[in-house]
All heavy atoms as a GROMACS GRO file, in nm:
protein
  638
    1MET      N    1  10.429  10.737   8.630
    1MET     CA    2  10.543  10.750   8.718
    1MET      C    3  10.518  10.864   8.815
    1MET      O    4  10.424  10.939   8.803
    1MET     CB    5  10.668  10.778   8.634
    1MET     CG    6  10.766  10.664   8.646
    1MET     SD    7  10.926  10.686   8.569
    1MET     CE    8  10.896  10.749   8.410
    2THR      N    9  10.608  10.878   8.910
    2THR     CA   10  10.591  10.981   9.010
    2THR      C   11  10.618  11.118   8.951
    2THR      O   12  10.670  11.130   8.842
    2THR     CB   13  10.687  10.957   9.128
    2THR    OG1   14  10.821  10.969   9.079
    2THR    CG2   15  10.665  10.823   9.192
    3GLY      N   16  10.590  11.221   9.029
    3GLY     CA   17  10.606  11.357   8.982
    3GLY      C   18  10.750  11.401   8.970
    3GLY      O   19  10.778  11.511   8.928
    4SER      N   20  10.845  11.317   9.007
    4SER     CA   21  10.985  11.358   9.005
    4SER      C   22  11.052  11.330   8.872
    4SER      O   23  11.171  11.351   8.857
    4SER     CB   24  11.061  11.288   9.118
    4SER     OG   25  11.045  11.149   9.110
    5VAL      N   26  10.976  11.282   8.773
    5VAL     CA   27  11.033  11.258   8.640
    5VAL      C   28  11.093  11.388   8.590
    5VAL      O   29  11.032  11.493   8.598
    5VAL     CB   30  10.926  11.205   8.542
    5VAL    CG1   31  10.984  11.193   8.403
    5VAL    CG2   32  10.869  11.075   8.590
    6GLY      N   33  11.214  11.380   8.538
    6GLY     CA   34  11.281  11.500   8.489
    6GLY      C   35  11.364  11.567   8.596
    6GLY      O   36  11.452  11.645   8.565
    7THR      N   37  11.339  11.535   8.722
    7THR     CA   38  11.419  11.587   8.831
    7THR      C   39  11.556  11.521   8.824
    7THR      O   40  11.567  11.402   8.798
    7THR     CB   41  11.354  11.554   8.968
    7THR    OG1   42  11.224  11.609   8.972
    7THR    CG2   43  11.436  11.607   9.083
    8ASP      N   44  11.660  11.600   8.848
    8ASP     CA   45  11.795  11.544   8.851
    8ASP      C   46  11.797  11.436   8.959
    8ASP      O   47  11.760  11.459   9.074
    8ASP     CB   48  11.896  11.654   8.883
    8ASP     CG   49  12.039  11.606   8.880
    8ASP    OD1   50  12.064  11.487   8.850
    8ASP    OD2   51  12.127  11.688   8.909
    9VAL      N   52  11.839  11.317   8.922
    9VAL     CA   53  11.841  11.201   9.012
    9VAL      C   54  11.917  11.232   9.139
    9VAL      O   55  11.877  11.192   9.248
    9VAL     CB   56  11.901  11.079   8.939
    9VAL    CG1   57  11.930  10.966   9.035
    9VAL    CG2   58  11.808  11.033   8.828
   10THR      N   59  12.026  11.307   9.128
   10THR     CA   60  12.110  11.334   9.245
   10THR      C   61  12.042  11.425   9.346
   10THR      O   62  12.088  11.437   9.459
   10THR     CB   63  12.245  11.395   9.204
   10THR    OG1   64  12.222  11.520   9.137
   10THR    CG2   65  12.323  11.301   9.114
   11GLU      N   66  11.932  11.487   9.308
   11GLU     CA   67  11.858  11.574   9.401
   11GLU      C   68  11.752  11.498   9.480
   11GLU      O   69  11.693  11.552   9.573
   11GLU     CB   70  11.791  11.688   9.323
   11GLU     CG   71  11.890  11.783   9.258
   11GLU     CD   72  11.821  11.892   9.178
   11GLU    OE1   73  11.700  11.912   9.194
   11GLU    OE2   74  11.891  11.957   9.099
   12LEU      N   75  11.728  11.372   9.446
   12LEU     CA   76  11.622  11.295   9.511
   12LEU      C   77  11.671  11.232   9.641
   12LEU      O   78  11.785  11.186   9.650
   12LEU     CB   79  11.573  11.184   9.417
   12LEU     CG   80  11.509  11.227   9.287
   12LEU    CD1   81  11.478  11.105   9.201
   12LEU    CD2   82  11.382  11.306   9.314
   13SER      N   83  11.581  11.227   9.739
   13SER     CA   84  11.610  11.153   9.861
   13SER      C   85  11.609  11.005   9.827
   13SER      O   86  11.558  10.963   9.723
   13SER     CB   87  11.504  11.182   9.967
   13SER     OG   88  11.380  11.125   9.928
   14PHE      N   89  11.663  10.924   9.916
   14PHE     CA   90  11.664  10.780   9.896
   14PHE      C   91  11.522  10.728   9.875
   14PHE      O   92  11.496  10.651   9.783
   14PHE     CB   93  11.731  10.710  10.014
   14PHE     CG   94  11.731  10.561  10.003
   14PHE    CD1   95  11.824  10.497   9.922
   14PHE    CD2   96  11.638  10.484  10.070
   14PHE    CE1   97  11.824  10.359   9.909
   14PHE    CE2   98  11.637  10.347  10.059
   14PHE     CZ   99  11.730  10.284   9.978
   15GLU      N  100  11.431  10.771   9.961
   15GLU     CA  101  11.293  10.723   9.956
   15GLU      C  102  11.225  10.759   9.824
   15GLU      O  103  11.154  10.676   9.765
   15GLU     CB  104  11.212  10.778  10.074
   15GLU     CG  105  11.257  10.725  10.209
   15GLU     CD  106  11.384  10.791  10.264
   15GLU    OE1  107  11.430  10.893  10.210
   15GLU    OE2  108  11.438  10.736  10.362
   16LYS      N  109  11.246  10.881   9.776
   16LYS     CA  110  11.185  10.922   9.650
   16LYS      C  111  11.247  10.849   9.532
   16LYS      O  112  11.178  10.811   9.437
   16LYS     CB  113  11.196  11.074   9.631
   16LYS     CG  114  11.103  11.151   9.723
   16LYS     CD  115  11.108  11.298   9.699
   16LYS     CE  116  11.012  11.368   9.794
   16LYS     NZ  117  11.012  11.513   9.773
   17ALA      N  118  11.378  10.828   9.538
   17ALA     CA  119  11.445  10.755   9.430
   17ALA      C  120  11.396  10.610   9.424
   17ALA      O  121  11.370  10.558   9.315
   17ALA     CB  122  11.597  10.761   9.450
   18VAL      N  123  11.381  10.547   9.538
   18VAL     CA  124  11.332  10.409   9.542
   18VAL      C  125  11.189  10.402   9.489
   18VAL      O  126  11.154  10.313   9.411
   18VAL     CB  127  11.341  10.348   9.683
   18VAL    CG1  128  11.264  10.218   9.693
   18VAL    CG2  129  11.487  10.325   9.721
   19ALA      N  130  11.105  10.497   9.530
   19ALA     CA  131  10.966  10.498   9.484
   19ALA      C  132  10.959  10.512   9.331
   19ALA      O  133  10.882  10.442   9.265
   19ALA     CB  134  10.888  10.611   9.552
   20GLU      N  135  11.041  10.601   9.277
   20GLU     CA  136  11.040  10.618   9.131
   20GLU      C  137  11.096  10.494   9.062
   20GLU      O  138  11.043  10.450   8.960
   20GLU     CB  139  11.121  10.741   9.090
   20GLU     CG  140  11.112  10.767   8.942
   20GLU     CD  141  11.182  10.892   8.895
   20GLU    OE1  142  11.212  10.981   8.977
   20GLU    OE2  143  11.208  10.902   8.773
   21LEU      N  144  11.199  10.434   9.119
   21LEU     CA  145  11.256  10.312   9.062
   21LEU      C  146  11.152  10.200   9.062
   21LEU      O  147  11.138  10.128   8.963
   21LEU     CB  148  11.381  10.272   9.140
   21LEU     CG  149  11.460  10.154   9.088
   21LEU    CD1  150  11.499  10.172   8.942
   21LEU    CD2  151  11.583  10.132   9.174
   22GLU      N  152  11.077  10.186   9.170
   22GLU     CA  153  10.972  10.084   9.176
   22GLU      C  154  10.865  10.110   9.070
   22GLU      O  155  10.814  10.016   9.008
   22GLU     CB  156  10.909  10.081   9.315
   22GLU     CG  157  11.000  10.022   9.421
   22GLU     CD  158  10.947  10.035   9.562
   22GLU    OE1  159  10.852  10.115   9.586
   22GLU    OE2  160  10.999   9.966   9.651
   23SER      N  161  10.832  10.236   9.048
   23SER     CA  162  10.734  10.272   8.946
   23SER      C  163  10.785  10.234   8.807
   23SER      O  164  10.710  10.181   8.724
   23SER     CB  165  10.705  10.422   8.954
   23SER     OG  166  10.621  10.462   8.849
   24ILE      N  167  10.912  10.259   8.782
   24ILE     CA  168  10.972  10.225   8.652
   24ILE      C  169  10.969  10.074   8.632
   24ILE      O  170  10.931  10.026   8.525
   24ILE     CB  171  11.116  10.280   8.642
   24ILE    CG1  172  11.111  10.433   8.625
   24ILE    CG2  173  11.193  10.214   8.529
   24ILE    CD1  174  11.246  10.501   8.635
   25VAL      N  175  11.007  10.000   8.733
   25VAL     CA  176  11.008   9.854   8.723
   25VAL      C  177  10.867   9.802   8.693
   25VAL      O  178  10.848   9.716   8.606
   25VAL     CB  179  11.065   9.790   8.851
   25VAL    CG1  180  11.042   9.639   8.853
   25VAL    CG2  181  11.214   9.821   8.865
   26ALA      N  182  10.769   9.856   8.763
   26ALA     CA  183  10.630   9.813   8.741
   26ALA      C  184  10.587   9.841   8.597
   26ALA      O  185  10.524   9.756   8.534
   26ALA     CB  186  10.537   9.883   8.840
   27ARG      N  187  10.620   9.958   8.545
   27ARG     CA  188  10.583   9.992   8.407
   27ARG      C  189  10.650   9.899   8.307
   27ARG      O  190  10.588   9.852   8.212
   27ARG     CB  191  10.619  10.137   8.376
   27ARG     CG  192  10.531  10.236   8.451
   27ARG     CD  193  10.562  10.377   8.411
   27ARG     NE  194  10.517  10.400   8.274
   27ARG     CZ  195  10.559  10.501   8.199
   27ARG    NH1  196  10.648  10.586   8.245
   27ARG    NH2  197  10.514  10.517   8.077
   28LEU      N  198  10.778   9.872   8.330
   28LEU     CA  199  10.851   9.784   8.238
   28LEU      C  200  10.798   9.641   8.246
   28LEU      O  201  10.788   9.573   8.143
   28LEU     CB  202  11.001   9.788   8.267
   28LEU     CG  203  11.071   9.919   8.231
   28LEU    CD1  204  11.214   9.919   8.283
   28LEU    CD2  205  11.067   9.946   8.082
   29GLU      N  206  10.761   9.596   8.365
   29GLU     CA  207  10.707   9.460   8.381
   29GLU      C  208  10.571   9.445   8.313
   29GLU      O  209  10.540   9.338   8.262
   29GLU     CB  210  10.697   9.424   8.529
   29GLU     CG  211  10.832   9.393   8.591
   29GLU     CD  212  10.822   9.361   8.740
   29GLU    OE1  213  10.720   9.393   8.804
   29GLU    OE2  214  10.920   9.305   8.793
   30ARG      N  215  10.492   9.552   8.315
   30ARG     CA  216  10.361   9.546   8.248
   30ARG      C  217  10.376   9.532   8.097
   30ARG      O  218  10.290   9.476   8.030
   30ARG     CB  219  10.278   9.670   8.280
   30ARG     CG  220  10.211   9.669   8.415
   30ARG     CD  221  10.104   9.775   8.428
   30ARG     NE  222  10.148   9.908   8.384
   30ARG     CZ  223  10.196  10.002   8.465
   30ARG    NH1  224  10.210   9.978   8.594
   30ARG    NH2  225  10.230  10.120   8.418
   31GLY      N  226  10.483   9.589   8.044
   31GLY     CA  227  10.509   9.577   7.901
   31GLY      C  228  10.422   9.665   7.814
   31GLY      O  229  10.414   9.642   7.693
   32ASP      N  230  10.359   9.765   7.872
   32ASP     CA  231  10.271   9.851   7.792
   32ASP      C  232  10.336   9.986   7.758
   32ASP      O  233  10.267  10.084   7.735
   32ASP     CB  234  10.138   9.872   7.864
   32ASP     CG  235  10.153   9.938   8.000
   32ASP    OD1  236  10.266   9.961   8.044
   32ASP    OD2  237  10.049   9.967   8.063
   33VAL      N  238  10.468   9.988   7.752
   33VAL     CA  239  10.542  10.110   7.723
   33VAL      C  240  10.608  10.095   7.587
   33VAL      O  241  10.664   9.989   7.555
   33VAL     CB  242  10.649  10.135   7.832
   33VAL    CG1  243  10.724  10.264   7.805
   33VAL    CG2  244  10.586  10.136   7.970
   34ALA      N  245  10.600  10.199   7.506
   34ALA     CA  246  10.664  10.197   7.373
   34ALA      C  247  10.815  10.174   7.389
   34ALA      O  248  10.874  10.209   7.491
   34ALA     CB  249  10.639  10.330   7.302
   35LEU      N  250  10.876  10.118   7.287
   35LEU     CA  251  11.018  10.082   7.292
   35LEU      C  252  11.105  10.203   7.326
   35LEU      O  253  11.191  10.193   7.414
   35LEU     CB  254  11.062  10.022   7.159
   35LEU     CG  255  11.209   9.982   7.151
   35LEU    CD1  256  11.244   9.878   7.257
   35LEU    CD2  257  11.242   9.930   7.012
   36ASP      N  258  11.086  10.315   7.258
   36ASP     CA  259  11.168  10.434   7.286
   36ASP      C  260  11.155  10.478   7.431
   36ASP      O  261  11.254  10.512   7.496
   36ASP     CB  262  11.129  10.549   7.193
   36ASP     CG  263  11.176  10.528   7.050
   36ASP    OD1  264  11.258  10.437   7.028
   36ASP    OD2  265  11.128  10.601   6.961
   37GLU      N  266  11.032  10.479   7.481
   37GLU     CA  267  11.010  10.519   7.620
   37GLU      C  268  11.068  10.415   7.715
   37GLU      O  269  11.122  10.450   7.819
   37GLU     CB  270  10.861  10.541   7.649
   37GLU     CG  271  10.838  10.598   7.787
   37GLU     CD  272  10.692  10.624   7.819
   37GLU    OE1  273  10.605  10.595   7.736
   37GLU    OE2  274  10.666  10.674   7.930
   38SER      N  275  11.058  10.288   7.680
   38SER     CA  276  11.116  10.182   7.764
   38SER      C  277  11.266  10.204   7.782
   38SER      O  278  11.319  10.192   7.892
   38SER     CB  279  11.094  10.045   7.701
   38SER     OG  280  10.960  10.008   7.703
   39ILE      N  281  11.333  10.236   7.673
   39ILE     CA  282  11.477  10.260   7.679
   39ILE      C  283  11.506  10.381   7.767
   39ILE      O  284  11.595  10.377   7.853
   39ILE     CB  285  11.535  10.278   7.538
   39ILE    CG1  286  11.526  10.146   7.461
   39ILE    CG2  287  11.680  10.328   7.543
   39ILE    CD1  288  11.553  10.158   7.313
   40SER      N  289  11.429  10.485   7.750
   40SER     CA  290  11.449  10.608   7.827
   40SER      C  291  11.427  10.584   7.977
   40SER      O  292  11.509  10.627   8.060
   40SER     CB  293  11.354  10.716   7.775
   40SER     OG  294  11.364  10.832   7.853
   41ILE      N  295  11.317  10.518   8.012
   41ILE     CA  296  11.291  10.499   8.155
   41ILE      C  297  11.385  10.393   8.214
   41ILE      O  298  11.418  10.400   8.332
   41ILE     CB  299  11.142  10.469   8.187
   41ILE    CG1  300  11.096  10.338   8.125
   41ILE    CG2  301  11.054  10.586   8.146
   41ILE    CD1  302  10.952  10.298   8.164
   42TYR      N  303  11.431  10.299   8.133
   42TYR     CA  304  11.531  10.202   8.181
   42TYR      C  305  11.660  10.275   8.217
   42TYR      O  306  11.721  10.249   8.321
   42TYR     CB  307  11.558  10.096   8.074
   42TYR     CG  308  11.662   9.997   8.119
   42TYR    CD1  309  11.628   9.887   8.195
   42TYR    CD2  310  11.797  10.015   8.085
   42TYR    CE1  311  11.724   9.796   8.238
   42TYR    CE2  312  11.893   9.925   8.126
   42TYR     CZ  313  11.858   9.816   8.203
   42TYR     OH  314  11.953   9.728   8.245
   43GLU      N  315  11.702  10.368   8.132
   43GLU     CA  316  11.823  10.446   8.159
   43GLU      C  317  11.808  10.528   8.286
   43GLU      O  318  11.899  10.538   8.367
   43GLU     CB  319  11.857  10.535   8.040
   43GLU     CG  320  11.907  10.458   7.920
   43GLU     CD  321  11.920  10.542   7.795
   43GLU    OE1  322  11.865  10.655   7.789
   43GLU    OE2  323  11.985  10.494   7.699
   44ARG      N  324  11.689  10.587   8.305
   44ARG     CA  325  11.665  10.662   8.429
   44ARG      C  326  11.668  10.567   8.548
   44ARG      O  327  11.719  10.600   8.654
   44ARG     CB  328  11.532  10.737   8.422
   44ARG     CG  329  11.507  10.818   8.550
   44ARG     CD  330  11.419  10.936   8.526
   44ARG     NE  331  11.388  11.004   8.649
   44ARG     CZ  332  11.451  11.112   8.693
   44ARG    NH1  333  11.550  11.163   8.624
   44ARG    NH2  334  11.415  11.169   8.807
   45GLY      N  335  11.612  10.448   8.530
   45GLY     CA  336  11.614  10.350   8.637
   45GLY      C  337  11.756  10.313   8.677
   45GLY      O  338  11.786  10.298   8.796
   46GLU      N  339  11.844  10.298   8.579
   46GLU     CA  340  11.985  10.269   8.608
   46GLU      C  341  12.047  10.383   8.689
   46GLU      O  342  12.121  10.359   8.784
   46GLU     CB  343  12.062  10.249   8.478
   46GLU     CG  344  12.048  10.112   8.419
   46GLU     CD  345  12.112  10.004   8.506
   46GLU    OE1  346  12.229  10.020   8.549
   46GLU    OE2  347  12.044   9.905   8.532
   47ALA      N  348  12.018  10.506   8.652
   47ALA     CA  349  12.071  10.622   8.724
   47ALA      C  350  12.015  10.625   8.867
   47ALA      O  351  12.088  10.654   8.962
   47ALA     CB  352  12.038  10.751   8.651
   48LEU      N  353  11.887  10.593   8.881
   48LEU     CA  354  11.826  10.589   9.015
   48LEU      C  355  11.891  10.480   9.101
   48LEU      O  356  11.919  10.502   9.219
   48LEU     CB  357  11.676  10.564   9.004
   48LEU     CG  358  11.593  10.681   8.951
   48LEU    CD1  359  11.456  10.633   8.905
   48LEU    CD2  360  11.580  10.790   9.057
   49LYS      N  361  11.915  10.365   9.042
   49LYS     CA  362  11.978  10.253   9.114
   49LYS      C  363  12.116  10.294   9.163
   49LYS      O  364  12.151  10.272   9.280
   49LYS     CB  365  11.988  10.132   9.022
   49LYS     CG  366  12.059  10.012   9.082
   49LYS     CD  367  12.070   9.902   8.977
   49LYS     CE  368  12.173   9.800   9.010
   49LYS     NZ  369  12.309   9.838   8.983
   50LYS      N  370  12.195  10.355   9.078
   50LYS     CA  371  12.330  10.399   9.116
   50LYS      C  372  12.323  10.504   9.227
   50LYS      O  373  12.404  10.502   9.321
   50LYS     CB  374  12.405  10.454   8.996
   50LYS     CG  375  12.447  10.346   8.899
   50LYS     CD  376  12.517  10.403   8.778
   50LYS     CE  377  12.548  10.292   8.679
   50LYS     NZ  378  12.605  10.341   8.555
   51HIS      N  379  12.226  10.595   9.218
   51HIS     CA  380  12.210  10.699   9.320
   51HIS      C  381  12.173  10.635   9.454
   51HIS      O  382  12.230  10.670   9.557
   51HIS     CB  383  12.103  10.799   9.275
   51HIS     CG  384  12.076  10.907   9.374
   51HIS    ND1  385  12.172  10.999   9.413
   51HIS    CD2  386  11.963  10.938   9.443
   51HIS    CE1  387  12.118  11.081   9.502
   51HIS    NE2  388  11.993  11.046   9.521
   52CYS      N  389  12.082  10.539   9.452
   52CYS     CA  390  12.042  10.470   9.577
   52CYS      C  391  12.160  10.395   9.637
   52CYS      O  392  12.180  10.400   9.759
   52CYS     CB  393  11.927  10.374   9.550
   52CYS     SG  394  11.770  10.456   9.518
   53GLU      N  395  12.238  10.328   9.554
   53GLU     CA  396  12.356  10.256   9.604
   53GLU      C  397  12.455  10.354   9.668
   53GLU      O  398  12.512  10.324   9.773
   53GLU     CB  399  12.424  10.180   9.490
   53GLU     CG  400  12.346  10.059   9.444
   53GLU     CD  401  12.403   9.994   9.318
   53GLU    OE1  402  12.485  10.057   9.247
   53GLU    OE2  403  12.363   9.879   9.290
   54MET      N  404  12.475  10.470   9.606
   54MET     CA  405  12.566  10.570   9.661
   54MET      C  406  12.516  10.621   9.795
   54MET      O  407  12.592  10.635   9.891
   54MET     CB  408  12.582  10.686   9.561
   54MET     CG  409  12.691  10.784   9.597
   54MET     SD  410  12.644  10.944   9.669
   54MET     CE  411  12.483  10.981   9.612
   55LEU      N  412  12.384  10.648   9.805
   55LEU     CA  413  12.328  10.695   9.930
   55LEU      C  414  12.339  10.590  10.040
   55LEU      O  415  12.370  10.622  10.155
   55LEU     CB  416  12.181  10.736   9.911
   55LEU     CG  417  12.157  10.860   9.826
   55LEU    CD1  418  12.008  10.880   9.802
   55LEU    CD2  419  12.218  10.983   9.892
   56LEU      N  420  12.317  10.463  10.006
   56LEU     CA  421  12.330  10.356  10.104
   56LEU      C  422  12.475  10.341  10.151
   56LEU      O  423  12.500  10.325  10.272
   56LEU     CB  424  12.281  10.223  10.046
   56LEU     CG  425  12.131  10.206  10.038
   56LEU    CD1  426  12.098  10.076   9.963
   56LEU    CD2  427  12.068  10.205  10.175
   57THR      N  428  12.568  10.348  10.060
   57THR     CA  429  12.710  10.339  10.097
   57THR      C  430  12.748  10.454  10.189
   57THR      O  431  12.817  10.434  10.289
   57THR     CB  432  12.799  10.339   9.971
   57THR    OG1  433  12.766  10.225   9.892
   57THR    CG2  434  12.946  10.336  10.006
   58SER      N  435  12.700  10.572  10.157
   58SER     CA  436  12.727  10.688  10.240
   58SER      C  437  12.670  10.670  10.381
   58SER      O  438  12.736  10.700  10.481
   58SER     CB  439  12.668  10.814  10.175
   58SER     OG  440  12.685  10.926  10.258
   59ALA      N  441  12.548  10.619  10.390
   59ALA     CA  442  12.485  10.597  10.520
   59ALA      C  443  12.561  10.490  10.598
   59ALA      O  444  12.584  10.506  10.719
   59ALA     CB  445  12.339  10.556  10.502
   60GLU      N  446  12.602  10.384  10.532
   60GLU     CA  447  12.678  10.278  10.598
   60GLU      C  448  12.810  10.332  10.654
   60GLU      O  449  12.852  10.294  10.763
   60GLU     CB  450  12.707  10.163  10.503
   60GLU     CG  451  12.586  10.081  10.470
   60GLU     CD  452  12.611   9.979  10.358
   60GLU    OE1  453  12.719   9.983  10.294
   60GLU    OE2  454  12.522   9.897  10.336
   61ASN      N  455  12.873  10.419  10.581
   61ASN     CA  456  13.000  10.476  10.625
   61ASN      C  457  12.983  10.567  10.747
   61ASN      O  458  13.078  10.586  10.823
   61ASN     CB  459  13.068  10.552  10.513
   61ASN     CG  460  13.119  10.461  10.404
   61ASN    OD1  461  13.144  10.343  10.427
   61ASN    ND2  462  13.135  10.515  10.284
   62ARG      N  463  12.864  10.623  10.766
   62ARG     CA  464  12.839  10.711  10.879
   62ARG      C  465  12.799  10.636  11.005
   62ARG      O  466  12.807  10.690  11.114
   62ARG     CB  467  12.731  10.813  10.844
   62ARG     CG  468  12.776  10.912  10.740
   62ARG     CD  469  12.681  11.029  10.723
   62ARG     NE  470  12.546  11.003  10.761
   62ARG     CZ  471  12.440  11.016  10.681
   62ARG    NH1  472  12.457  11.051  10.558
   62ARG    NH2  473  12.320  10.992  10.725
   63ILE      N  474  12.754  10.512  10.989
   63ILE     CA  475  12.712  10.435  11.106
   63ILE      C  476  12.836  10.393  11.183
   63ILE      O  477  12.931  10.340  11.128
   63ILE     CB  478  12.631  10.310  11.063
   63ILE    CG1  479  12.501  10.353  10.998
   63ILE    CG2  480  12.604  10.219  11.182
   63ILE    CD1  481  12.423  10.240  10.937
   64GLU      N  482  12.833  10.419  11.312
   64GLU     CA  483  12.947  10.387  11.395
   64GLU      C  484  12.905  10.300  11.513
   64GLU      O  485  12.791  10.305  11.558
   64GLU     CB  486  13.012  10.514  11.449
   64GLU     CG  487  13.069  10.602  11.340
   64GLU     CD  488  13.124  10.731  11.395
   64GLU    OE1  489  13.076  10.780  11.498
   64GLU    OE2  490  13.217  10.783  11.333
   65LYS      N  491  12.998  10.225  11.561
   65LYS     CA  492  12.974  10.141  11.677
   65LYS      C  493  13.053  10.202  11.793
   65LYS      O  494  13.170  10.234  11.779
   65LYS     CB  495  13.021   9.999  11.648
   65LYS     CG  496  13.009   9.905  11.765
   65LYS     CD  497  13.049   9.764  11.727
   65LYS     CE  498  13.189   9.760  11.673
   65LYS     NZ  499  13.235   9.627  11.638
   66ILE      N  500  12.990  10.213  11.906
   66ILE     CA  501  13.056  10.266  12.024
   66ILE      C  502  13.107  10.148  12.106
   66ILE      O  503  13.030  10.058  12.142
   66ILE     CB  504  12.960  10.352  12.107
   66ILE    CG1  505  12.912  10.472  12.024
   66ILE    CG2  506  13.027  10.398  12.236
   66ILE    CD1  507  12.804  10.553  12.091
   67ARG      N  508  13.235  10.145  12.133
   67ARG     CA  509  13.294  10.042  12.218
   67ARG      C  510  13.293  10.094  12.362
   67ARG      O  511  13.334  10.205  12.389
   67ARG     CB  512  13.436  10.013  12.175
   67ARG     CG  513  13.444   9.946  12.041
   67ARG     CD  514  13.561   9.851  12.043
   67ARG     NE  515  13.568   9.776  11.922
   67ARG     CZ  516  13.533   9.648  11.914
   67ARG    NH1  517  13.488   9.584  12.018
   67ARG    NH2  518  13.543   9.584  11.800
   68LEU      N  519  13.246  10.009  12.452
   68LEU     CA  520  13.239  10.045  12.592
   68LEU      C  521  13.351   9.977  12.669
   68LEU      O  522  13.391   9.865  12.638
   68LEU     CB  523  13.104  10.003  12.651
   68LEU     CG  524  12.979  10.059  12.580
   68LEU    CD1  525  12.854  10.003  12.646
   68LEU    CD2  526  12.978  10.210  12.581
   69ASP      N  527  13.399  10.047  12.774
   69ASP     CA  528  13.496   9.981  12.860
   69ASP      C  529  13.422   9.894  12.961
   69ASP      O  530  13.299   9.885  12.958
   69ASP     CB  531  13.589  10.084  12.926
   69ASP     CG  532  13.516  10.180  13.019
   69ASP    OD1  533  13.399  10.152  13.058
   69ASP    OD2  534  13.575  10.283  13.054
   70ARG      N  535  13.493   9.831  13.052
   70ARG     CA  536  13.431   9.739  13.147
   70ARG      C  537  13.328   9.806  13.238
   70ARG      O  538  13.235   9.741  13.285
   70ARG     CB  539  13.538   9.671  13.232
   70ARG     CG  540  13.618   9.574  13.151
   70ARG     CD  541  13.720   9.506  13.235
   70ARG     NE  542  13.798   9.416  13.150
   70ARG     CZ  543  13.855   9.308  13.192
   70ARG    NH1  544  13.846   9.274  13.319
   70ARG    NH2  545  13.923   9.232  13.110
   71SER      N  546  13.343   9.935  13.262
   71SER     CA  547  13.248  10.004  13.347
   71SER      C  548  13.125  10.053  13.270
   71SER      O  549  13.033  10.109  13.328
   71SER     CB  550  13.316  10.123  13.416
   71SER     OG  551  13.349  10.222  13.320
   72GLY      N  552  13.124  10.029  13.138
   72GLY     CA  553  13.010  10.069  13.057
   72GLY      C  554  13.022  10.208  12.998
   72GLY      O  555  12.928  10.258  12.936
   73LYS      N  556  13.136  10.273  13.018
   73LYS     CA  557  13.157  10.408  12.963
   73LYS      C  558  13.213  10.396  12.822
   73LYS      O  559  13.293  10.307  12.792
   73LYS     CB  560  13.253  10.486  13.052
   73LYS     CG  561  13.196  10.515  13.188
   73LYS     CD  562  13.292  10.596  13.269
   73LYS     CE  563  13.231  10.617  13.409
   73LYS     NZ  564  13.323  10.686  13.498
   74PRO      N  565  13.174  10.489  12.733
   74PRO     CA  566  13.227  10.485  12.597
   74PRO      C  567  13.380  10.492  12.598
   74PRO      O  568  13.440  10.574  12.666
   74PRO     CB  569  13.168  10.609  12.531
   74PRO     CG  570  13.047  10.642  12.612
   74PRO     CD  571  13.079  10.598  12.753
   75GLN      N  572  13.442  10.401  12.525
   75GLN     CA  573  13.587  10.395  12.518
   75GLN      C  574  13.637  10.446  12.384
   75GLN      O  575  13.733  10.519  12.376
   75GLN     CB  576  13.632  10.251  12.540
   75GLN     CG  577  13.780  10.230  12.534
   75GLN     CD  578  13.816  10.083  12.552
   75GLN    OE1  579  13.730   9.998  12.561
   75GLN    NE2  580  13.943  10.054  12.557
   76SER      N  581  13.569  10.406  12.276
   76SER     CA  582  13.609  10.450  12.143
   76SER      C  583  13.493  10.434  12.048
   76SER      O  584  13.393  10.368  12.079
   76SER     CB  585  13.729  10.369  12.093
   76SER     OG  586  13.693  10.233  12.077
   77VAL      N  587  13.506  10.492  11.931
   77VAL     CA  588  13.406  10.481  11.825
   77VAL      C  589  13.479  10.432  11.702
   77VAL      O  590  13.590  10.476  11.672
   77VAL     CB  591  13.340  10.617  11.798
   77VAL    CG1  592  13.242  10.608  11.684
   77VAL    CG2  593  13.272  10.670  11.922
   78GLU      N  594  13.417  10.336  11.630
   78GLU     CA  595  13.478  10.284  11.508
   78GLU      C  596  13.368  10.251  11.409
   78GLU      O  597  13.252  10.240  11.447
   78GLU     CB  598  13.562  10.161  11.538
   78GLU     CG  599  13.484  10.045  11.593
   78GLU     CD  600  13.573   9.929  11.633
   78GLU    OE1  601  13.673   9.950  11.702
   78GLU    OE2  602  13.540   9.816  11.591
   79PRO      N  603  13.404  10.235  11.282
   79PRO     CA  604  13.303  10.196  11.184
   79PRO      C  605  13.234  10.068  11.226
   79PRO      O  606  13.296   9.980  11.286
   79PRO     CB  607  13.384  10.176  11.055
   79PRO     CG  608  13.507  10.256  11.076
   79PRO     CD  609  13.536  10.251  11.224
   80LEU      N  610  13.107  10.055  11.193
   80LEU     CA  611  13.028   9.941  11.234
   80LEU      C  612  13.087   9.809  11.189
   80LEU      O  613  13.090   9.714  11.264
   80LEU     CB  614  12.884   9.954  11.181
   80LEU     CG  615  12.787   9.844  11.221
   80LEU    CD1  616  12.773   9.841  11.373
   80LEU    CD2  617  12.653   9.864  11.157
   81ASP      N  618  13.138   9.802  11.067
   81ASP     CA  619  13.188   9.675  11.018
   81ASP      C  620  13.338   9.659  11.040
   81ASP      O  621  13.403   9.580  10.974
   81ASP     CB  622  13.151   9.651  10.872
   81ASP     CG  623  13.179   9.769  10.783
   81ASP    OD1  624  13.205   9.878  10.836
   81ASP    OD2  625  13.173   9.753  10.661
   82GLY      N  626  13.393   9.729  11.136
   82GLY     CA  627  13.535   9.719  11.167
   82GLY      C  628  13.566   9.613  11.271
   82GLY      O  629  13.664   9.620  11.342
   83GLU      N  630  13.481   9.511  11.282
   83GLU     CA  631  13.499   9.408  11.384
   83GLU      C  632  13.611   9.314  11.351
   83GLU      O  633  13.640   9.275  11.248
   83GLU     CB  634  13.369   9.329  11.401
   83GLU     CG  635  13.262   9.418  11.458
   83GLU     CD  636  13.133   9.340  11.486
   83GLU    OE1  637  13.140   9.232  11.547
   83GLU    OE2  638  13.028   9.389  11.445
   0.00000   0.00000   0.00000
């Protein structure tokens, strides 16, 4: 796994969390991990998944769409999915 094992999941960037999650999935798919370790890394994978979902939701909430008036000047800003 990556060097971030043992790092608090909430301290990881999205990219690092995804990389570690992919590593966990690969290890579990290979099936060469002892049962106790499988359970442990599966639990960490669940925490990583939740952290990534939270980061994505946060990023989505920050994305805004700028509405332009007829002359092309910004008129208002609203959430992207507020159509």
